[in-house]
C-alpha positions as CSV (number, residue, x, y, z in Angstrom):
1,X,-0.5,7.5,14.6
2,X,-1.0,8.2,10.9
3,X,2.0,9.2,8.8
4,X,-0.1,11.3,6.3
5,X,-3.2,13.5,6.5
6,X,-6.4,13.6,4.6
7,X,-5.1,16.8,3.0
8,X,-2.0,14.8,1.7
9,X,-4.4,12.3,0.1
10,X,-6.7,15.0,-1.4
11,X,-3.7,16.8,-2.9
12,X,-2.7,13.6,-4.7
13,X,-6.1,12.7,-6.1
14,X,-7.7,13.8,-9.3
15,X,-11.2,14.0,-7.7
16,X,-12.6,15.6,-4.6
17,X,-13.3,13.4,-1.7
18,X,-16.8,13.6,0.0
19,X,-17.2,14.2,3.7
20,X,-17.9,10.4,4.2
21,X,-14.8,9.5,2.2
22,X,-12.6,11.9,4.3
23,X,-13.7,10.0,7.4
24,X,-12.9,6.6,5.8
25,X,-9.6,8.1,4.5
26,X,-8.6,9.1,8.0
27,X,-9.3,5.6,9.4
28,X,-7.4,4.0,6.5
29,X,-4.4,6.2,7.2
30,X,-4.3,4.9,10.8
31,X,-4.5,1.4,9.5
32,X,-1.8,2.0,6.9
33,X,0.5,3.2,9.7
34,X,0.1,-0.1,11.5
35,X,0.9,-2.1,8.4
36,X,4.0,0.1,7.7
37,X,5.3,-0.2,11.2
38,X,4.8,-4.0,11.1
39,X,6.9,-4.0,7.9
40,X,9.7,-1.5,8.9
41,X,9.1,0.9,11.8
42,X,12.6,2.3,11.2
43,X,11.9,3.7,7.7
44,X,12.2,7.5,7.1
45,X,9.3,9.7,7.9
46,X,9.1,10.8,4.2
47,X,9.0,7.2,3.0
48,X,6.2,6.4,5.5
49,X,4.2,9.4,4.3
50,X,4.5,8.5,0.6
51,X,3.7,4.8,1.2
52,X,0.7,5.8,3.4
53,X,-0.7,7.9,0.6
54,X,0.0,5.2,-2.0
55,X,-1.8,2.6,0.0
56,X,-4.9,4.7,0.8
57,X,-5.3,6.1,-2.8
58,X,-5.1,2.5,-4.1
59,X,-7.8,1.4,-1.7
60,X,-10.1,4.3,-2.3
61,X,-9.7,4.7,-6.0
62,X,-8.5,7.9,-7.7
63,X,-10.9,8.0,-10.7
64,X,-14.3,6.8,-11.6
65,X,-13.3,5.7,-15.1
66,X,-10.7,2.9,-14.7
67,X,-10.5,1.0,-11.4
68,X,-7.1,1.2,-9.7
69,X,-5.4,-2.2,-9.9
70,X,-7.1,-3.3,-13.1
71,X,-4.7,-5.4,-15.1
72,X,-6.9,-5.7,-18.2
73,X,-9.9,-3.8,-19.5
74,X,-12.2,-3.7,-22.4
75,X,-15.0,-1.3,-23.6
76,X,-17.6,-1.6,-26.3
77,X,-19.5,1.2,-27.9
78,X,-23.0,0.4,-29.1
79,X,-23.3,-2.8,-27.0
80,X,-22.7,-0.8,-23.8
81,X,-20.3,-3.3,-22.5
82,X,-17.4,-2.8,-20.1
83,X,-15.1,-5.4,-18.5
84,X,-12.2,-5.2,-16.1
85,X,-9.9,-7.9,-14.8
86,X,-8.8,-7.3,-11.2
87,X,-6.1,-9.0,-9.2
88,X,-6.4,-10.0,-5.5
89,X,-5.7,-7.1,-3.2
90,X,-6.1,-4.5,-5.9
91,X,-9.2,-2.7,-4.7
92,X,-10.5,-1.7,-1.3
93,X,-7.6,-3.3,0.5
94,X,-4.6,-1.7,2.1
95,X,-1.4,-3.5,0.9
96,X,2.2,-2.7,0.2
97,X,3.3,-2.8,-3.4
98,X,6.8,-3.7,-4.5
99,X,7.7,-0.1,-4.8
100,X,6.3,0.7,-1.4
101,X,8.5,-2.1,0.1
102,X,11.5,-0.6,-1.5
103,X,10.7,2.8,-0.2
104,X,10.5,1.3,3.3
105,X,13.9,-0.1,3.0
106,X,13.4,-3.7,1.8
107,X,15.7,-5.1,-0.9
108,X,15.4,-7.9,-3.3
109,X,18.3,-9.8,-1.8
110,X,17.8,-13.5,-1.5
111,X,19.4,-15.3,1.4
112,X,18.8,-17.5,4.4
113,X,19.3,-17.3,8.1
114,X,19.4,-20.0,10.7
115,X,18.6,-19.1,14.3
116,X,21.2,-21.6,15.4
117,X,24.1,-19.9,13.6
118,X,24.7,-17.5,16.5
119,X,24.9,-20.3,19.1
120,X,28.4,-20.9,20.3
121,X,29.3,-24.6,20.4
122,X,30.2,-25.9,23.8
123,X,33.7,-27.0,24.4
124,X,34.0,-30.6,25.3
125,X,36.5,-31.7,28.0
């Protein structure tokens, strides 16, 4: 079950999606819901909708000029050169960003947990 619609995605993008892209978008929204539920199924409905949109827009790309997820770029004029540096998981892949994780209720707390800490020690006779 998707938490956002293709209309939600289209309303946030600066370009119009083609019919083929709308079908892909719908499938990605379903996939995004699975990823979100695996991370925190108890998050608010509004957070799930925003994160779904963020994930799909990153994967599909919002503009034709600069690729989403590019960390560095360069252009030249008369030499007709263009170069972009991309990080892993930045294009075509559904992933949760740091902001998405915060929206879903994760914090930056560092800690540890031992599965044995809840065991009650047996009393010796």
